C-alpha angles and dihedrals in degrees: 000000000000119000119249092240091059090049091052091048091051091053089047092053093044090053092044095241129141130233085242090057092051091047090054093050097047088039109234138120115286090244088053091055094047088052091050091057087057098055126098091212141020141182116292093232091051091050092048088054094050091046089054092046094048095036088232127128102226090171092061089050091053090045096051092045089051104042102019 
């Protein structure tokens, strides 16, 4: 199972966006965004916010990974 931080980083890369850009959108410090991308799990509300910002359904990804 891939950690959520890794999944977020992949979507950022696919969209050609930087960690700095994400930190400005959330908003949080750039170092906080880098730490977030190293985590295996994050708060549901934060994941919802990131999903909306990146226009990507991370909840669907997790569900498909879990339930097939």
